[in-house]
C-alpha positions, 0 to 999 in steps of 0.5 A: 385579427388573425383567424386560426384554422383548427387542425384535424388529425389523420385517422387511425386504422388497423391494417393487416401486416401483409398489406404494408410495404416499406416506403422508399421515402423513409429517410433512415437508410444507414443501418449501423447502430440500428437494433431490430432484434431488441425491438422485435423482442420488446414487441413480442413482450408488450406489443406495439407501443407506437403506431406506424405512419402510412400512406396509400400506395398508388400506381403510375396512373395515381390509383390506390393499389390496396397496399400501404407504404410505411415512410415513418416507422421503418424500424418497427416495420422491420421488427414486425417483419422479423416476427412474421418470418419467425412465425411468431406473428401472423401475416394477417395480424392487424397493425395500428396505423396512422393513415396520412393523406396530405398532398401538402406535406411529403412522405419524406418530410413525415419520415424526417419529422418523426426522427428529428422531433423525437426526444430521447428520455433524460437520463434522470427519468431513465434512472427513476423509471428503473427504480420504479420497476424495482419498487413494483417487484421486478428484479435486476436481471429481468429489467436487464433482459427486458431492455437489452442491457447488462445487470451491471448497467441496471445496478449503475442506474439504480445507484444513480437513482438513489442519490439525494433528490436535491442533487437530482434537481441540480442535475436536471437543471444542468447544474452538474454533469453526469460524471459528477452525479456518478461520483456522488453515488459512491455514498448513501448518506444524502445529508453528506452528499448535499454537504459536499455539494455545498462545499464545492460551490466555493471550491475551484476543484469540482472534479469527480475524483475530488468528490469521491475523496470527500465522501470516503475520507472517513471510511476504510478501504477494503484493501486495508490490512485490517479488512483483509485480516477480518475478511470482508465476508465476516464484516458483511455477515456482522451487519457492516455496510460497504460503499461501492463505486459502480463506475470506477475501480474501487479495490473492493470499496470502502467500509463505513462501520469502523467501530464494527471493524475494530471490534471484529479485528480485536475479537479475531486477534484475541482468538489467535493470541489465545492459541499462541499463549497456549504455547507457554510464552511469558508475555504476548504483545499485540498491535496492528503495527509495531514501531520500527525497531521494537525488538531492539535490546531484546535477546532472541532465542533460537528454535529448532525445525520440527521433524517432518513426518514421512507422510508430510515429506511425500505430500510435499514432494508430490505437490512440488512435482505437480506445480513444476509440471503445470508451470512447464506446461503453461510457461509459454502460454499467453493466458492461463485458464482459470482452473489451472491458475486456481490449482497452482494457487491451491498448491502454494497454499498447501505447500506453505504450512508443510514447508514452514512449520513453527519452530520448536523452542526449549520450554525453559526459554519459552517461560522467560520469553515473549512474542509479538503478534501483529497484522501483515500488509496482506492481512495475515498474522505476523508472529515474532516468537522468542524475545527475552527482555533484559529484566527477565534474563536469568541471574548469573550465579555468584561465587560466594566462596571466592577469597579476598584478594591478598596484600594491602592493594587487594581491596575489592572483588573481581569476577573469575575471568579477571583473576590471573593466578600465579605464585608472584602474589605470594610473599618472598618466603620459603615455600615450605612455610607457605600455605598451599592454598595461598598459591591459588589466591588472585593477584592484587587488583592494582598489579593486574591493572598495571600488567594489562596496561603494558599488554594493551600498549603492546597489543595496540602496536601489534594491531597497528602493524597488521591492517587485516587484523585491525579490520577483523577486530573492527568488524568483530566489534560492529557485528557484536553491537549489531547482532548481539545487542542483548549481551554485554560487549565481548570485544576488547576494541572500543569501537561502537556506533551512535545508532538512532533506532528511529523509534517514535518517528511516525507510523508506517516505517515498518511497511516501507521497502527499505525497512523490509530490505534491511530486515530480510538482510539482517535475518539472512546474516543472523542465520549464519552467525553463531549463538554464542559470542565466543564463537563469532571470531572464528565464524567471521574469519571463515567468511571470504572477503566479499562476505566480510565486506557485505556484513561490514557494510550492513553493520555500518548502516545501522550507525547512519543517522541523518535525522534532524532534531528541532531546536528545543532539543539543543537546550536539553544538552543532547546535541548542538545546532552546529552538530546537527547541521554537520550531520545533515551535510555529511548525509548529503555526501554519503547519499551521493556516494551511495546513489540514494534515490528516495523516489526509487526507494518508494516515498510518495507524498500522502495526507498521512506522511506529509500533506496532513502535517503541513500548512495550506501554503506549504501544500500549495507550494508543493502542488505548484512545484510539481503541477504548475501554478494554475493547478495550485490556484484551483486548490486555493479556496479549499479547506485544509483536509480537502486540499491535502487529499487533492494534493495527494491525488495530484502528486501521485507519480510525479516524483515530487519530494519534500525538501528534507528528502532531497539530496543537493547536487554536488558543488564542483570543486572550482565553484566551491573554491571560488565561493570560499575565496569570495567569502574568506576574510582577509588574514595573514594566516596560512590555513591551506592545510586545515580540514584536509582529509586523507586520500581515501575520504578525498576519493569518495568525495570526488565521486 
């Protein structure tokens, strides 16, 4: 039976600091990363929490000198030494020490053991300890100053301490990483945190970003235009709560109370609309977003620029001069001071209302017109004033005094602009017997029709002999259809476009870069066109060749329809499957000729526009194509919502396109001919000339 020898501990003594010296046996020699100042400040605040380990100093003969060497506790010794030099600690101040007198264990071993056997505090214990200090009344700034960290670090640790206790236990048992725990801190609902953790147990993806996505999927980003419109301050003042991610950039966080946000948005929008309604508009429509093409078929009315006062002109000039001076002064600087940047922004904000005041409209037109009010992407109010619906157009006056047409062919009435007065309509009798009023009667309708038919043939022949006039006529007809959609056709040329206005094709079309570019271009051309259609020909004729080509291209673009329609539409007689296939095939030719690039156009796959609307196998196929089979395999066990969100994250910046957005590569002419030769049936007929286009089309196809 082994006999255990009871241990005895070294005795403790208070030794004056002046009697202590740092031992050469202290193993801590590298000073990098060793903070003496912070420890000195802590000792000054709370005193020495751990005793020094010392040994009696001996001379060469082995006699004690009265001094004590410090082999273990050198950092504490240096901190005390610093306080003595700063005269915040007396040289004779007693220091609690453990006096070691053991010849079997060296001073070097004591020093090494003290440092090696020291266990740092587990992060979870640190989080909980700081939370306890807050509960005891300490504020974040005090805790930060005490432990020599920033307030942001303290807030992060308090956030981690607020995660579900069940997840704390998992983390304490090494069941999750610190990065995963940090991701869970984005939410405050412990039940939801635990629910997501349970879901992760059957998922291949347990990445922190995936955890954040699950915890915030039913929230609204602070960068959302509704939030920018209401303002985050107003939401918080109304009692709303914002989730913040203290460990990664979160663009302002996520708003939890969606009902509150919607109420604040409606209330603020009502106030703005009330001010606009006071202008006298017949109707006002409001929405966060309007569908693309919502103004189609409505007649816009024109407003006049309000006259600027002398005070406004002087102020505007002064602001612009100041802005130019500041920009010239700091043009070559690597960094602009905050106060200068703030002043430039303030100048821009003051210039905006002075330079772009609302237009002034005719009260009579305001009474029959309306306004669309929505929210722009930057949170500002987007107001589209002055649109007249067809049913609100003033009725044209009817000439009730018009005489009936003469002759037995004169049944029916024609508008005044179709009347061709002339003496030919009168009977061939003496002028003396004719009623003077009969000379003013219109020609018979059938005669007018026959005569104008002759003129139409002659006009066709004349136009065919003048290609430039033909182009001008076509341009005139297209501009009428594109810019004057609210009025009846004012062209004798029967050219029109089958235009799909893309209404009802999903949300977000108005916010795309393509839609904004088209709208800006359309507005720019509209400003150069006359209000009345009868002046349009002269206006277009005054454009140079490049301008005519540019507006022609703009108008033609509205006739482009590359949309696919499902088979259910074929049974309703709208379009055949063959026609749709031909349309899509031609869209590829047009896309190659125009250099279409959907990635450069800004499309990227999201939950809203793709992943949330397809099946799980289709999501996995997209991820596999963009990121590889291994990445797709990690998503296989997820539920549909989680899989869609994960796919959106994974495909960001990958340039992946859904198949309907892709333009197939052009088949070389030789390959196409070879394919046709292989597939063509053997017949005796000669179809070599069938389907051959003109030289211009062949040239475009060759590109």
